[in-house]
CHARMM-style PDB file with segment names, atoms N, HN, CA, C and O in Angstrom:
ATOM      1  N   MET     1      10.869   5.589 -10.474  1.00  0.00      PROA
ATOM      2  CA  MET     1       9.462   5.518 -10.738  1.00  0.00      PROA
ATOM      3  C   MET     1       8.919   6.938 -10.845  1.00  0.00      PROA
ATOM      4  O   MET     1       8.447   7.513  -9.864  1.00  0.00      PROA
ATOM      5  N   THR     2       8.992   7.484 -12.028  1.00  0.00      PROA
ATOM      6  HN  THR     2       9.376   7.017 -12.825  1.00  0.00      PROA
ATOM      7  CA  THR     2       8.426   8.797 -12.260  1.00  0.00      PROA
ATOM      8  C   THR     2       7.382   8.671 -13.344  1.00  0.00      PROA
ATOM      9  O   THR     2       7.456   7.786 -14.196  1.00  0.00      PROA
ATOM     10  N   GLY     3       6.438   9.534 -13.308  1.00  0.00      PROA
ATOM     11  HN  GLY     3       6.378  10.253 -12.616  1.00  0.00      PROA
ATOM     12  CA  GLY     3       5.435   9.521 -14.344  1.00  0.00      PROA
ATOM     13  C   GLY     3       4.031   9.614 -13.790  1.00  0.00      PROA
ATOM     14  O   GLY     3       3.798   9.577 -12.582  1.00  0.00      PROA
ATOM     15  N   GLU     4       3.117   9.736 -14.717  1.00  0.00      PROA
ATOM     16  HN  GLU     4       3.307   9.766 -15.698  1.00  0.00      PROA
ATOM     17  CA  GLU     4       1.717   9.841 -14.361  1.00  0.00      PROA
ATOM     18  C   GLU     4       0.925   8.818 -15.167  1.00  0.00      PROA
ATOM     19  O   GLU     4       1.396   8.280 -16.168  1.00  0.00      PROA
ATOM     20  N   ILE     5      -0.273   8.575 -14.702  1.00  0.00      PROA
ATOM     21  HN  ILE     5      -0.655   9.013 -13.888  1.00  0.00      PROA
ATOM     22  CA  ILE     5      -1.197   7.680 -15.388  1.00  0.00      PROA
ATOM     23  C   ILE     5      -2.406   8.509 -15.768  1.00  0.00      PROA
ATOM     24  O   ILE     5      -2.930   9.273 -14.957  1.00  0.00      PROA
ATOM     25  N   SER     6      -2.839   8.356 -16.991  1.00  0.00      PROA
ATOM     26  HN  SER     6      -2.413   7.736 -17.650  1.00  0.00      PROA
ATOM     27  CA  SER     6      -3.988   9.118 -17.471  1.00  0.00      PROA
ATOM     28  C   SER     6      -5.272   8.340 -17.186  1.00  0.00      PROA
ATOM     29  O   SER     6      -5.463   7.224 -17.670  1.00  0.00      PROA
ATOM     30  N   ILE     7      -6.138   8.950 -16.397  1.00  0.00      PROA
ATOM     31  HN  ILE     7      -5.983   9.856 -16.004  1.00  0.00      PROA
ATOM     32  CA  ILE     7      -7.457   8.374 -16.104  1.00  0.00      PROA
ATOM     33  C   ILE     7      -8.487   9.339 -16.660  1.00  0.00      PROA
ATOM     34  O   ILE     7      -8.753  10.384 -16.065  1.00  0.00      PROA
ATOM     35  N   ASP     8      -9.064   8.992 -17.796  1.00  0.00      PROA
ATOM     36  HN  ASP     8      -8.848   8.144 -18.279  1.00  0.00      PROA
ATOM     37  CA  ASP     8     -10.043   9.835 -18.494  1.00  0.00      PROA
ATOM     38  C   ASP     8      -9.492  11.231 -18.758  1.00  0.00      PROA
ATOM     39  O   ASP     8     -10.205  12.222 -18.606  1.00  0.00      PROA
ATOM     40  N   GLY     9      -8.232  11.309 -19.149  1.00  0.00      PROA
ATOM     41  HN  GLY     9      -7.652  10.503 -19.272  1.00  0.00      PROA
ATOM     42  CA  GLY     9      -7.622  12.585 -19.487  1.00  0.00      PROA
ATOM     43  C   GLY     9      -7.043  13.344 -18.317  1.00  0.00      PROA
ATOM     44  O   GLY     9      -6.448  14.404 -18.512  1.00  0.00      PROA
ATOM     45  N   VAL    10      -7.197  12.838 -17.111  1.00  0.00      PROA
ATOM     46  HN  VAL    10      -7.680  11.977 -16.953  1.00  0.00      PROA
ATOM     47  CA  VAL    10      -6.640  13.479 -15.924  1.00  0.00      PROA
ATOM     48  C   VAL    10      -5.392  12.713 -15.529  1.00  0.00      PROA
ATOM     49  O   VAL    10      -5.441  11.505 -15.296  1.00  0.00      PROA
ATOM     50  N   PHE    11      -4.270  13.423 -15.454  1.00  0.00      PROA
ATOM     51  HN  PHE    11      -4.230  14.404 -15.643  1.00  0.00      PROA
ATOM     52  CA  PHE    11      -3.021  12.782 -15.085  1.00  0.00      PROA
ATOM     53  C   PHE    11      -2.910  12.673 -13.575  1.00  0.00      PROA
ATOM     54  O   PHE    11      -2.975  13.672 -12.860  1.00  0.00      PROA
ATOM     55  N   VAL    12      -2.740  11.444 -13.101  1.00  0.00      PROA
ATOM     56  HN  VAL    12      -2.687  10.632 -13.682  1.00  0.00      PROA
ATOM     57  CA  VAL    12      -2.648  11.161 -11.672  1.00  0.00      PROA
ATOM     58  C   VAL    12      -1.252  10.596 -11.405  1.00  0.00      PROA
ATOM     59  O   VAL    12      -0.805   9.703 -12.126  1.00  0.00      PROA
ATOM     60  N   PRO    13      -0.558  11.100 -10.383  1.00  0.00      PROA
ATOM     61  CA  PRO    13       0.766  10.557 -10.077  1.00  0.00      PROA
ATOM     62  C   PRO    13       0.695   9.070  -9.727  1.00  0.00      PROA
ATOM     63  O   PRO    13      -0.225   8.612  -9.051  1.00  0.00      PROA
ATOM     64  N   THR    14       1.684   8.346 -10.202  1.00  0.00      PROA
ATOM     65  HN  THR    14       2.432   8.719 -10.752  1.00  0.00      PROA
ATOM     66  CA  THR    14       1.725   6.909  -9.962  1.00  0.00      PROA
ATOM     67  C   THR    14       1.824   6.607  -8.473  1.00  0.00      PROA
ATOM     68  O   THR    14       1.184   5.678  -7.981  1.00  0.00      PROA
ATOM     69  N   LEU    15       2.611   7.379  -7.766  1.00  0.00      PROA
ATOM     70  HN  LEU    15       3.131   8.134  -8.166  1.00  0.00      PROA
ATOM     71  CA  LEU    15       2.788   7.137  -6.336  1.00  0.00      PROA
ATOM     72  C   LEU    15       1.484   7.346  -5.561  1.00  0.00      PROA
ATOM     73  O   LEU    15       1.253   6.681  -4.551  1.00  0.00      PROA
ATOM     74  N   LEU    16       0.635   8.261  -6.022  1.00  0.00      PROA
ATOM     75  HN  LEU    16       0.822   8.802  -6.842  1.00  0.00      PROA
ATOM     76  CA  LEU    16      -0.657   8.461  -5.366  1.00  0.00      PROA
ATOM     77  C   LEU    16      -1.532   7.216  -5.504  1.00  0.00      PROA
ATOM     78  O   LEU    16      -2.160   6.786  -4.536  1.00  0.00      PROA
ATOM     79  N   LEU    17      -1.575   6.645  -6.693  1.00  0.00      PROA
ATOM     80  HN  LEU    17      -1.065   6.994  -7.479  1.00  0.00      PROA
ATOM     81  CA  LEU    17      -2.360   5.430  -6.897  1.00  0.00      PROA
ATOM     82  C   LEU    17      -1.801   4.262  -6.089  1.00  0.00      PROA
ATOM     83  O   LEU    17      -2.555   3.477  -5.514  1.00  0.00      PROA
ATOM     84  N   LEU    18      -0.485   4.153  -6.051  1.00  0.00      PROA
ATOM     85  HN  LEU    18       0.128   4.791  -6.519  1.00  0.00      PROA
ATOM     86  CA  LEU    18       0.119   3.087  -5.257  1.00  0.00      PROA
ATOM     87  C   LEU    18      -0.138   3.296  -3.768  1.00  0.00      PROA
ATOM     88  O   LEU    18      -0.321   2.329  -3.030  1.00  0.00      PROA
ATOM     89  N   GLY    19      -0.152   4.547  -3.323  1.00  0.00      PROA
ATOM     90  HN  GLY    19      -0.003   5.333  -3.923  1.00  0.00      PROA
ATOM     91  CA  GLY    19      -0.450   4.838  -1.925  1.00  0.00      PROA
ATOM     92  C   GLY    19      -1.873   4.469  -1.553  1.00  0.00      PROA
ATOM     93  O   GLY    19      -2.120   3.937  -0.471  1.00  0.00      PROA
ATOM     94  N   VAL    20      -2.806   4.750  -2.443  1.00  0.00      PROA
ATOM     95  HN  VAL    20      -2.606   5.182  -3.322  1.00  0.00      PROA
ATOM     96  CA  VAL    20      -4.206   4.384  -2.183  1.00  0.00      PROA
ATOM     97  C   VAL    20      -4.352   2.865  -2.139  1.00  0.00      PROA
ATOM     98  O   VAL    20      -5.045   2.327  -1.276  1.00  0.00      PROA
ATOM     99  N   LEU    21      -3.703   2.184  -3.067  1.00  0.00      PROA
ATOM    100  HN  LEU    21      -3.140   2.621  -3.768  1.00  0.00      PROA
ATOM    101  CA  LEU    21      -3.763   0.722  -3.076  1.00  0.00      PROA
ATOM    102  C   LEU    21      -3.104   0.138  -1.830  1.00  0.00      PROA
ATOM    103  O   LEU    21      -3.606  -0.829  -1.258  1.00  0.00      PROA
ATOM    104  N   ALA    22      -1.992   0.715  -1.412  1.00  0.00      PROA
ATOM    105  HN  ALA    22      -1.584   1.501  -1.878  1.00  0.00      PROA
ATOM    106  CA  ALA    22      -1.324   0.250  -0.194  1.00  0.00      PROA
ATOM    107  C   ALA    22      -2.196   0.486   1.033  1.00  0.00      PROA
ATOM    108  O   ALA    22      -2.207  -0.333   1.952  1.00  0.00      PROA
ATOM    109  N   MET    23      -2.921   1.595   1.057  1.00  0.00      PROA
ATOM    110  HN  MET    23      -2.912   2.260   0.310  1.00  0.00      PROA
ATOM    111  CA  MET    23      -3.815   1.872   2.189  1.00  0.00      PROA
ATOM    112  C   MET    23      -4.950   0.850   2.259  1.00  0.00      PROA
ATOM    113  O   MET    23      -5.295   0.369   3.338  1.00  0.00      PROA
ATOM    114  N   VAL    24      -5.525   0.525   1.103  1.00  0.00      PROA
ATOM    115  HN  VAL    24      -5.245   0.916   0.227  1.00  0.00      PROA
ATOM    116  CA  VAL    24      -6.605  -0.474   1.074  1.00  0.00      PROA
ATOM    117  C   VAL    24      -6.084  -1.833   1.530  1.00  0.00      PROA
ATOM    118  O   VAL    24      -6.744  -2.527   2.303  1.00  0.00      PROA
ATOM    119  N   LEU    25      -4.894  -2.214   1.049  1.00  0.00      PROA
ATOM    120  HN  LEU    25      -4.357  -1.650   0.421  1.00  0.00      PROA
ATOM    121  CA  LEU    25      -4.314  -3.489   1.467  1.00  0.00      PROA
ATOM    122  C   LEU    25      -3.957  -3.489   2.945  1.00  0.00      PROA
ATOM    123  O   LEU    25      -4.088  -4.515   3.613  1.00  0.00      PROA
ATOM    124  N   THR    26      -3.510  -2.354   3.463  1.00  0.00      PROA
ATOM    125  HN  THR    26      -3.404  -1.520   2.921  1.00  0.00      PROA
ATOM    126  CA  THR    26      -3.194  -2.256   4.884  1.00  0.00      PROA
ATOM    127  C   THR    26      -4.445  -2.408   5.736  1.00  0.00      PROA
ATOM    128  O   THR    26      -4.420  -3.078   6.768  1.00  0.00      PROA
ATOM    129  N   MET    27      -5.538  -1.787   5.306  1.00  0.00      PROA
ATOM    130  HN  MET    27      -5.558  -1.242   4.467  1.00  0.00      PROA
ATOM    131  CA  MET    27      -6.785  -1.921   6.070  1.00  0.00      PROA
ATOM    132  C   MET    27      -7.282  -3.364   6.056  1.00  0.00      PROA
ATOM    133  O   MET    27      -7.773  -3.861   7.070  1.00  0.00      PROA
ATOM    134  N   ALA    28      -7.155  -4.040   4.911  1.00  0.00      PROA
ATOM    135  HN  ALA    28      -6.756  -3.636   4.087  1.00  0.00      PROA
ATOM    136  CA  ALA    28      -7.577  -5.438   4.833  1.00  0.00      PROA
ATOM    137  C   ALA    28      -6.688  -6.321   5.700  1.00  0.00      PROA
ATOM    138  O   ALA    28      -7.180  -7.219   6.384  1.00  0.00      PROA
ATOM    139  N   LEU    29      -5.389  -6.072   5.675  1.00  0.00      PROA
ATOM    140  HN  LEU    29      -4.989  -5.342   5.120  1.00  0.00      PROA
ATOM    141  CA  LEU    29      -4.468  -6.854   6.491  1.00  0.00      PROA
ATOM    142  C   LEU    29      -4.671  -6.579   7.975  1.00  0.00      PROA
ATOM    143  O   LEU    29      -4.536  -7.490   8.792  1.00  0.00      PROA
ATOM    144  N   ALA    30      -4.990  -5.350   8.334  1.00  0.00      PROA
ATOM    145  HN  ALA    30      -5.100  -4.610   7.670  1.00  0.00      PROA
ATOM    146  CA  ALA    30      -5.255  -5.023   9.741  1.00  0.00      PROA
ATOM    147  C   ALA    30      -6.511  -5.729  10.236  1.00  0.00      PROA
ATOM    148  O   ALA    30      -6.554  -6.199  11.373  1.00  0.00      PROA
ATOM    149  N   ARG    31      -7.527  -5.805   9.390  1.00  0.00      PROA
ATOM    150  HN  ARG    31      -7.492  -5.423   8.466  1.00  0.00      PROA
ATOM    151  CA  ARG    31      -8.741  -6.541   9.781  1.00  0.00      PROA
ATOM    152  C   ARG    31      -8.439  -8.023   9.968  1.00  0.00      PROA
ATOM    153  O   ARG    31      -8.962  -8.664  10.879  1.00  0.00      PROA
ATOM    154  N   LEU    32      -7.589  -8.560   9.095  1.00  0.00      PROA
ATOM    155  HN  LEU    32      -7.164  -8.039   8.355  1.00  0.00      PROA
ATOM    156  CA  LEU    32      -7.213  -9.964   9.198  1.00  0.00      PROA
ATOM    157  C   LEU    32      -6.409 -10.228  10.463  1.00  0.00      PROA
ATOM    158  O   LEU    32      -6.643 -11.216  11.159  1.00  0.00      PROA
ATOM    159  N   LEU    33      -5.463  -9.343  10.758  1.00  0.00      PROA
ATOM    160  HN  LEU    33      -5.273  -8.540  10.192  1.00  0.00      PROA
ATOM    161  CA  LEU    33      -4.676  -9.500  11.982  1.00  0.00      PROA
ATOM    162  C   LEU    33      -5.552  -9.373  13.224  1.00  0.00      PROA
ATOM    163  O   LEU    33      -5.344 -10.080  14.211  1.00  0.00      PROA
ATOM    164  N   ASN    34      -6.523  -8.479  13.175  1.00  0.00      PROA
ATOM    165  HN  ASN    34      -6.692  -7.905  12.374  1.00  0.00      PROA
ATOM    166  CA  ASN    34      -7.441  -8.311  14.307  1.00  0.00      PROA
ATOM    167  C   ASN    34      -8.356  -9.522  14.464  1.00  0.00      PROA
ATOM    168  O   ASN    34      -8.669  -9.928  15.583  1.00  0.00      PROA
ATOM    169  N   ALA    35      -8.780 -10.094  13.351  1.00  0.00      PROA
ATOM    170  HN  ALA    35      -8.526  -9.765  12.442  1.00  0.00      PROA
ATOM    171  CA  ALA    35      -9.671 -11.257  13.409  1.00  0.00      PROA
ATOM    172  C   ALA    35      -8.967 -12.468  14.024  1.00  0.00      PROA
ATOM    173  O   ALA    35      -9.584 -13.254  14.742  1.00  0.00      PROA
ATOM    174  N   PHE    36      -7.683 -12.611  13.740  1.00  0.00      PROA
ATOM    175  HN  PHE    36      -7.181 -11.973  13.156  1.00  0.00      PROA
ATOM    176  CA  PHE    36      -6.939 -13.742  14.296  1.00  0.00      PROA
ATOM    177  C   PHE    36      -6.330 -13.431  15.657  1.00  0.00      PROA
ATOM    178  O   PHE    36      -5.695 -14.298  16.258  1.00  0.00      PROA
ATOM    179  N   GLY    37      -6.511 -12.216  16.151  1.00  0.00      PROA
ATOM    180  HN  GLY    37      -7.026 -11.512  15.663  1.00  0.00      PROA
ATOM    181  CA  GLY    37      -6.030 -11.852  17.474  1.00  0.00      PROA
ATOM    182  C   GLY    37      -4.522 -11.665  17.559  1.00  0.00      PROA
ATOM    183  O   GLY    37      -3.938 -11.844  18.627  1.00  0.00      PROA
ATOM    184  N   LEU    38      -3.895 -11.313  16.467  1.00  0.00      PROA
ATOM    185  HN  LEU    38      -4.370 -11.167  15.599  1.00  0.00      PROA
ATOM    186  CA  LEU    38      -2.441 -11.157  16.471  1.00  0.00      PROA
ATOM    187  C   LEU    38      -1.989  -9.794  16.982  1.00  0.00      PROA
ATOM    188  O   LEU    38      -0.805  -9.599  17.255  1.00  0.00      PROA
ATOM    189  N   TYR    39      -2.912  -8.856  17.112  1.00  0.00      PROA
ATOM    190  HN  TYR    39      -3.874  -9.014  16.890  1.00  0.00      PROA
ATOM    191  CA  TYR    39      -2.540  -7.542  17.638  1.00  0.00      PROA
ATOM    192  C   TYR    39      -2.232  -7.590  19.132  1.00  0.00      PROA
ATOM    193  O   TYR    39      -1.659  -6.639  19.664  1.00  0.00      PROA
ATOM    194  N   ARG    40      -2.589  -8.647  19.807  1.00  0.00      PROA
ATOM    195  HN  ARG    40      -3.054  -9.419  19.374  1.00  0.00      PROA
ATOM    196  CA  ARG    40      -2.304  -8.724  21.236  1.00  0.00      PROA
ATOM    197  C   ARG    40      -0.822  -8.939  21.507  1.00  0.00      PROA
ATOM    198  O   ARG    40      -0.374  -8.805  22.646  1.00  0.00      PROA
ATOM    199  N   PHE    41      -0.054  -9.272  20.468  1.00  0.00      PROA
ATOM    200  HN  PHE    41      -0.417  -9.381  19.543  1.00  0.00      PROA
ATOM    201  CA  PHE    41       1.382  -9.488  20.634  1.00  0.00      PROA
ATOM    202  C   PHE    41       2.210  -8.224  20.405  1.00  0.00      PROA
ATOM    203  O   PHE    41       3.430  -8.250  20.566  1.00  0.00      PROA
ATOM    204  N   VAL    42       1.563  -7.119  20.031  1.00  0.00      PROA
ATOM    205  HN  VAL    42       0.572  -7.098  19.900  1.00  0.00      PROA
ATOM    206  CA  VAL    42       2.294  -5.882  19.781  1.00  0.00      PROA
ATOM    207  C   VAL    42       1.886  -4.830  20.806  1.00  0.00      PROA
ATOM    208  O   VAL    42       0.773  -4.847  21.330  1.00  0.00      PROA
ATOM    209  N   ALA    43       2.812  -3.918  21.079  1.00  0.00      PROA
ATOM    210  HN  ALA    43       3.717  -3.904  20.653  1.00  0.00      PROA
ATOM    211  CA  ALA    43       2.541  -2.886  22.077  1.00  0.00      PROA
ATOM    212  C   ALA    43       1.844  -1.680  21.470  1.00  0.00      PROA
ATOM    213  O   ALA    43       0.966  -1.091  22.100  1.00  0.00      PROA
ATOM    214  N   TYR    44       2.225  -1.301  20.246  1.00  0.00      PROA
ATOM    215  HN  TYR    44       2.939  -1.779  19.734  1.00  0.00      PROA
ATOM    216  CA  TYR    44       1.689  -0.099  19.620  1.00  0.00      PROA
ATOM    217  C   TYR    44       1.060  -0.465  18.277  1.00  0.00      PROA
ATOM    218  O   TYR    44       1.755  -0.622  17.274  1.00  0.00      PROA
ATOM    219  N   ARG    45      -0.253  -0.596  18.275  1.00  0.00      PROA
ATOM    220  HN  ARG    45      -0.818  -0.469  19.090  1.00  0.00      PROA
ATOM    221  CA  ARG    45      -0.960  -1.019  17.073  1.00  0.00      PROA
ATOM    222  C   ARG    45      -0.806  -0.001  15.942  1.00  0.00      PROA
ATOM    223  O   ARG    45      -0.644  -0.388  14.785  1.00  0.00      PROA
ATOM    224  N   ALA    46      -0.854   1.276  16.257  1.00  0.00      PROA
ATOM    225  HN  ALA    46      -0.985   1.591  17.198  1.00  0.00      PROA
ATOM    226  CA  ALA    46      -0.741   2.306  15.225  1.00  0.00      PROA
ATOM    227  C   ALA    46       0.626   2.253  14.544  1.00  0.00      PROA
ATOM    228  O   ALA    46       0.724   2.460  13.334  1.00  0.00      PROA
ATOM    229  N   LEU    47       1.668   1.980  15.306  1.00  0.00      PROA
ATOM    230  HN  LEU    47       1.589   1.812  16.288  1.00  0.00      PROA
ATOM    231  CA  LEU    47       3.004   1.877  14.728  1.00  0.00      PROA
ATOM    232  C   LEU    47       3.109   0.659  13.816  1.00  0.00      PROA
ATOM    233  O   LEU    47       3.753   0.725  12.769  1.00  0.00      PROA
ATOM    234  N   VAL    48       2.491  -0.437  14.196  1.00  0.00      PROA
ATOM    235  HN  VAL    48       1.967  -0.491  15.046  1.00  0.00      PROA
ATOM    236  CA  VAL    48       2.480  -1.635  13.355  1.00  0.00      PROA
ATOM    237  C   VAL    48       1.718  -1.359  12.067  1.00  0.00      PROA
ATOM    238  O   VAL    48       2.147  -1.785  10.995  1.00  0.00      PROA
ATOM    239  N   ASP    49       0.600  -0.657  12.153  1.00  0.00      PROA
ATOM    240  HN  ASP    49       0.251  -0.311  13.024  1.00  0.00      PROA
ATOM    241  CA  ASP    49      -0.162  -0.321  10.952  1.00  0.00      PROA
ATOM    242  C   ASP    49       0.641   0.592  10.024  1.00  0.00      PROA
ATOM    243  O   ASP    49       0.612   0.417   8.806  1.00  0.00      PROA
ATOM    244  N   LEU    50       1.351   1.557  10.591  1.00  0.00      PROA
ATOM    245  HN  LEU    50       1.375   1.698  11.581  1.00  0.00      PROA
ATOM    246  CA  LEU    50       2.190   2.444   9.779  1.00  0.00      PROA
ATOM    247  C   LEU    50       3.299   1.655   9.090  1.00  0.00      PROA
ATOM    248  O   LEU    50       3.579   1.877   7.912  1.00  0.00      PROA
ATOM    249  N   CYS    51       3.928   0.741   9.816  1.00  0.00      PROA
ATOM    250  HN  CYS    51       3.700   0.561  10.773  1.00  0.00      PROA
ATOM    251  CA  CYS    51       4.994  -0.072   9.224  1.00  0.00      PROA
ATOM    252  C   CYS    51       4.449  -0.981   8.131  1.00  0.00      PROA
ATOM    253  O   CYS    51       5.112  -1.174   7.112  1.00  0.00      PROA
ATOM    254  N   LEU    52       3.267  -1.537   8.315  1.00  0.00      PROA
ATOM    255  HN  LEU    52       2.729  -1.380   9.143  1.00  0.00      PROA
ATOM    256  CA  LEU    52       2.649  -2.356   7.274  1.00  0.00      PROA
ATOM    257  C   LEU    52       2.384  -1.528   6.022  1.00  0.00      PROA
ATOM    258  O   LEU    52       2.611  -1.992   4.904  1.00  0.00      PROA
ATOM    259  N   PHE    53       1.902  -0.303   6.213  1.00  0.00      PROA
ATOM    260  HN  PHE    53       1.718   0.074   7.121  1.00  0.00      PROA
ATOM    261  CA  PHE    53       1.646   0.573   5.074  1.00  0.00      PROA
ATOM    262  C   PHE    53       2.933   0.877   4.306  1.00  0.00      PROA
ATOM    263  O   PHE    53       2.961   0.809   3.077  1.00  0.00      PROA
ATOM    264  N   ILE    54       3.993   1.211   5.035  1.00  0.00      PROA
ATOM    265  HN  ILE    54       3.970   1.267   6.034  1.00  0.00      PROA
ATOM    266  CA  ILE    54       5.254   1.547   4.387  1.00  0.00      PROA
ATOM    267  C   ILE    54       5.830   0.333   3.659  1.00  0.00      PROA
ATOM    268  O   ILE    54       6.339   0.458   2.545  1.00  0.00      PROA
ATOM    269  N   LEU    55       5.751  -0.830   4.281  1.00  0.00      PROA
ATOM    270  HN  LEU    55       5.338  -0.932   5.186  1.00  0.00      PROA
ATOM    271  CA  LEU    55       6.244  -2.045   3.632  1.00  0.00      PROA
ATOM    272  C   LEU    55       5.439  -2.385   2.381  1.00  0.00      PROA
ATOM    273  O   LEU    55       6.015  -2.753   1.358  1.00  0.00      PROA
ATOM    274  N   LEU    56       4.128  -2.266   2.453  1.00  0.00      PROA
ATOM    275  HN  LEU    56       3.661  -1.967   3.284  1.00  0.00      PROA
ATOM    276  CA  LEU    56       3.301  -2.558   1.285  1.00  0.00      PROA
ATOM    277  C   LEU    56       3.516  -1.544   0.174  1.00  0.00      PROA
ATOM    278  O   LEU    56       3.543  -1.913  -1.000  1.00  0.00      PROA
ATOM    279  N   LEU    57       3.669  -0.279   0.525  1.00  0.00      PROA
ATOM    280  HN  LEU    57       3.647   0.020   1.479  1.00  0.00      PROA
ATOM    281  CA  LEU    57       3.936   0.739  -0.489  1.00  0.00      PROA
ATOM    282  C   LEU    57       5.283   0.496  -1.164  1.00  0.00      PROA
ATOM    283  O   LEU    57       5.395   0.634  -2.382  1.00  0.00      PROA
ATOM    284  N   GLY    58       6.285   0.144  -0.404  1.00  0.00      PROA
ATOM    285  HN  GLY    58       6.194   0.033   0.586  1.00  0.00      PROA
ATOM    286  CA  GLY    58       7.587  -0.173  -0.985  1.00  0.00      PROA
ATOM    287  C   GLY    58       7.534  -1.404  -1.863  1.00  0.00      PROA
ATOM    288  O   GLY    58       8.168  -1.442  -2.918  1.00  0.00      PROA
ATOM    289  N   LEU    59       6.790  -2.407  -1.444  1.00  0.00      PROA
ATOM    290  HN  LEU    59       6.275  -2.376  -0.587  1.00  0.00      PROA
ATOM    291  CA  LEU    59       6.643  -3.619  -2.245  1.00  0.00      PROA
ATOM    292  C   LEU    59       5.917  -3.335  -3.554  1.00  0.00      PROA
ATOM    293  O   LEU    59       6.301  -3.844  -4.607  1.00  0.00      PROA
ATOM    294  N   LEU    60       4.878  -2.530  -3.486  1.00  0.00      PROA
ATOM    295  HN  LEU    60       4.566  -2.116  -2.631  1.00  0.00      PROA
ATOM    296  CA  LEU    60       4.140  -2.183  -4.706  1.00  0.00      PROA
ATOM    297  C   LEU    60       4.996  -1.343  -5.649  1.00  0.00      PROA
ATOM    298  O   LEU    60       4.967  -1.551  -6.862  1.00  0.00      PROA
ATOM    299  N   ALA    61       5.758  -0.394  -5.101  1.00  0.00      PROA
ATOM    300  HN  ALA    61       5.781  -0.224  -4.115  1.00  0.00      PROA
ATOM    301  CA  ALA    61       6.622   0.440  -5.940  1.00  0.00      PROA
ATOM    302  C   ALA    61       7.729  -0.386  -6.571  1.00  0.00      PROA
ATOM    303  O   ALA    61       8.129  -0.130  -7.707  1.00  0.00      PROA
ATOM    304  N   TRP    62       8.220  -1.365  -5.848  1.00  0.00      PROA
ATOM    305  HN  TRP    62       7.895  -1.573  -4.925  1.00  0.00      PROA
ATOM    306  CA  TRP    62       9.267  -2.231  -6.379  1.00  0.00      PROA
ATOM    307  C   TRP    62       8.723  -3.175  -7.450  1.00  0.00      PROA
ATOM    308  O   TRP    62       9.420  -3.489  -8.415  1.00  0.00      PROA
ATOM    309  N   ALA    63       7.478  -3.626  -7.280  1.00  0.00      PROA
ATOM    310  HN  ALA    63       6.912  -3.370  -6.496  1.00  0.00      PROA
ATOM    311  CA  ALA    63       6.921  -4.648  -8.167  1.00  0.00      PROA
ATOM    312  C   ALA    63       6.236  -4.071  -9.405  1.00  0.00      PROA
ATOM    313  O   ALA    63       5.943  -4.824 -10.334  1.00  0.00      PROA
ATOM    314  N   THR    64       5.972  -2.783  -9.453  1.00  0.00      PROA
ATOM    315  HN  THR    64       6.210  -2.172  -8.698  1.00  0.00      PROA
ATOM    316  CA  THR    64       5.229  -2.249 -10.599  1.00  0.00      PROA
ATOM    317  C   THR    64       5.923  -2.449 -11.935  1.00  0.00      PROA
ATOM    318  O   THR    64       5.232  -2.782 -12.898  1.00  0.00      PROA
ATOM    319  N   PRO    65       7.219  -2.276 -12.072  1.00  0.00      PROA
ATOM    320  CA  PRO    65       7.810  -2.531 -13.403  1.00  0.00      PROA
ATOM    321  C   PRO    65       7.743  -4.011 -13.793  1.00  0.00      PROA
ATOM    322  O   PRO    65       7.652  -4.322 -14.981  1.00  0.00      PROA
ATOM    323  N   SER    66       7.785  -4.930 -12.823  1.00  0.00      PROA
ATOM    324  HN  SER    66       7.859  -4.677 -11.858  1.00  0.00      PROA
ATOM    325  CA  SER    66       7.757  -6.346 -13.180  1.00  0.00      PROA
ATOM    326  C   SER    66       6.391  -6.851 -13.606  1.00  0.00      PROA
ATOM    327  O   SER    66       6.293  -7.886 -14.265  1.00  0.00      PROA
ATOM    328  N   ILE    67       5.334  -6.135 -13.242  1.00  0.00      PROA
ATOM    329  HN  ILE    67       5.413  -5.294 -12.707  1.00  0.00      PROA
ATOM    330  CA  ILE    67       4.001  -6.589 -13.662  1.00  0.00      PROA
ATOM    331  C   ILE    67       3.520  -5.844 -14.900  1.00  0.00      PROA
ATOM    332  O   ILE    67       2.362  -5.978 -15.298  1.00  0.00      PROA
ATOM    333  N   GLY    68       4.405  -5.060 -15.511  1.00  0.00      PROA
ATOM    334  HN  GLY    68       5.345  -4.951 -15.188  1.00  0.00      PROA
ATOM    335  CA  GLY    68       4.061  -4.394 -16.754  1.00  0.00      PROA
ATOM    336  C   GLY    68       3.395  -3.054 -16.579  1.00  0.00      PROA
ATOM    337  O   GLY    68       2.769  -2.554 -17.514  1.00  0.00      PROA
ATOM    338  N   PHE    69       3.509  -2.459 -15.417  1.00  0.00      PROA
ATOM    339  HN  PHE    69       4.017  -2.865 -14.657  1.00  0.00      PROA
ATOM    340  CA  PHE    69       2.901  -1.174 -15.137  1.00  0.00      PROA
ATOM    341  C   PHE    69       3.983  -0.114 -15.177  1.00  0.00      PROA
ATOM    342  O   PHE    69       4.510   0.292 -14.141  1.00  0.00      PROA
ATOM    343  N   HSD    70       4.313   0.335 -16.394  1.00  0.00      PROA
ATOM    344  HN  HSD    70       3.885   0.005 -17.235  1.00  0.00      PROA
ATOM    345  CA  HSD    70       5.397   1.297 -16.565  1.00  0.00      PROA
ATOM    346  C   HSD    70       4.830   2.721 -16.636  1.00  0.00      PROA
ATOM    347  O   HSD    70       3.967   3.018 -17.462  1.00  0.00      PROA
ATOM    348  N   PRO    71       5.329   3.588 -15.760  1.00  0.00      PROA
ATOM    349  CA  PRO    71       4.871   4.984 -15.831  1.00  0.00      PROA
ATOM    350  C   PRO    71       5.425   5.699 -17.041  1.00  0.00      PROA
ATOM    351  OT1 PRO    71       5.136   6.878 -17.248  1.00  0.00      PROA
TER     352      PRO     71
END
């Protein structure tokens, strides 16, 4: 996955956009987990949030060619 995406003539790295999207999804998922009280089952909330971010970023990077988003 190499390449950039042109946004109004400015080239932005694909991984940066995927990282921002993964961060937004992680924040939404963390709010959902907090609303259902599932954080009480984990010892280190920050570590769980970091792992969710890494998993979502990997999933997005893996899925980008299949949804037609070719860098």
